[in-house]
N, C-alpha and C positions, 0 to 999 in steps of 0.2 A: 040732141047733135053730136058731142065727141064721144057716143061710142058707137054710133053709129058711120062715121068715117072713120072709128079703129080696126070697127069691125069689114068695112071695104079695100084698106090698105091690108088689111090682113089675109083677107083672100086675096090680094092680087098677089100675093110672098110669097104663101102657101106653098107655091104648088113652085120656085125656082127653090124655094129651103128644103123643100120634100127633096125635087130630084137631088140639089146639094149631099149629102145628106147621102145617099144612097150611092151616088159613084163614090165618095171618101171611102164607100164600105165596099163596091167592087172590088174583087178577088181578080188582081191582076197575077194573069202566067208572068212568073220568076224562075229564077237560075238556084237552088242550095252557096248558099256565099261561100262557102270549102271545097267541094268538086265539082263545081259546074253543074249538078244534070237538072234533071227539073225539080224542085220544090216544093214538099205538103207539106211544111211548119214555118212555122213565126213563137218565135218568141219574140215581146215585147220588153226581156230584161237583157237582151243578147244587139243593142245598139250601138252601132248601122250596121254590122248584120246579123243579120236577121234572120235571113230563110236559106233556110234546109230540106235539105234531104230526107228520106230517111233512115238510112246508117249514120249519114253523118250529126245528126239529132242524139238520133239516141250515144255515138261517141263522146258526143258534147254535154250530156244532161242525164246523163247515165250514173254518173260516177260524183264529177261537186255541180254541180245546179241542177240539182234537183226537184229546185221549187220553185222554179221558172214559171214566170206564164205563157204556158203556149197554145197553141189557135194550130185548130185542124187545118184546111186547102181542097178537101174533097172532096165533099160538094158544092162549090162555088163560090163559097160561102164561108168568113168566119167563125169556127168551134171551137171554143176553149174546153183543152182538154186538160185530166186528172196529169202528175206525175206515173202511175198507175198506167199508161194506154201508150201505144207506143206506136206509128205507121211501120206496116210491114209489102211488101212486095213483092206478089207468089210470081208460080214462072212465066204467065200467060196478059203482066205488065196493067196487069190489075191492082192501084191499091188500100187498105183496107184496113182497119180501128181492129187492135186485141189488146189482149193486159199481158202486165208485166209485175214482176217482183222489183217491190224500189223499197232501197232500202232508207234509210235513216241520214241523215246525211250525217254522220258520226267524224271525229279522227281518232285510226285505227291506232293500235300497237305497235309501233315499230319498231322491237325483237317479238314478237315471239314464243318461238320455240329456238333451234338453232340449227333447223334443218332449212333444205334449200329455199329457197321463194316458190321456185318451182313446186311446192309441195302444198303451199296452202293454197287454203278454194276457199270464197264464201259466197255464202250463198242466205237468199231470205229465213231470219230466226224467229221469234217469234211476235204475233201484230202488235203495231200501236198508232195511235193518234197523238198528232202530231198540230197544234193551234195556234196557227203567227193569226200579223194583222190580215195577209193575204187568203183564211180561211182554215179548214181542217182539210188532213189532210192522211190520209190512210194509208201505211206505209210499212215496212218492218225493220226490224233491230238486225241488222249482222249477226253473222252467227261463222268464224273460222271456223276453222281446223285442218288436222296439217295432216295429210294419208302417209306420211314416212311410221313420228311419232305416236300418231291417233289424239296428240293436243288438238283441246278448244277453248274458245273464247264468247265471250258475249259482253254486250257492254253493262255494269250493273250502273244503278244510279249517276256514284260519286263522275263514273267516266260521261254519263248525260250533260250531267253541272257542268262539266271544267270545257267540255262541246260548244257549252255557253243555252244548254237548251234547258 
C-alpha cells in the first residue's frame, strides 16, 4: 500500500520536476558583461559577471584565469569547454569553436633581459599535463624569447614549485 502511494505521488510530481530542471538549464540570450555584445561564454568562476563575448573571454581568461570553469552557449545549451578552446566570430558573423595554445599559469621572471619590453615574445613551449581538483588540463609551458638579444627562458622545476604547481 505504502509503495503504491509513493509511486503515484512520484508519477504526479515527475513532470513538474523534469520541466523545472529543463527550464533551469535553458540558455537565455545574454549580453557580455564587459562590452555588451552578444555573450557566447558563461564562466561559473567569474560570478557575478559571468557572461562574455568571444573577445572579452580571451582577454579575461587567456593570461590570468586559464583554469576557470567555462561553458559555451553556441548550440542552445551549456557545453563545458576546456581552456584549450576559444570561440571566434568569422566575417559572416557565425561563431565557431577553435583550438588555441593555452599556457600554464606561472609567474614569469621580472627581469628577463636588459632589452626593451616590446622585444619580448611569449609562445607555447613544451606540452605539460596539469591535474588539479577540477580535472586534467593539457597546457603548454610558456617560452619567452627576446628578438633583440636572442636570450630565451623556460621555467624549471623550481619555478613551477615557486608558482604553487
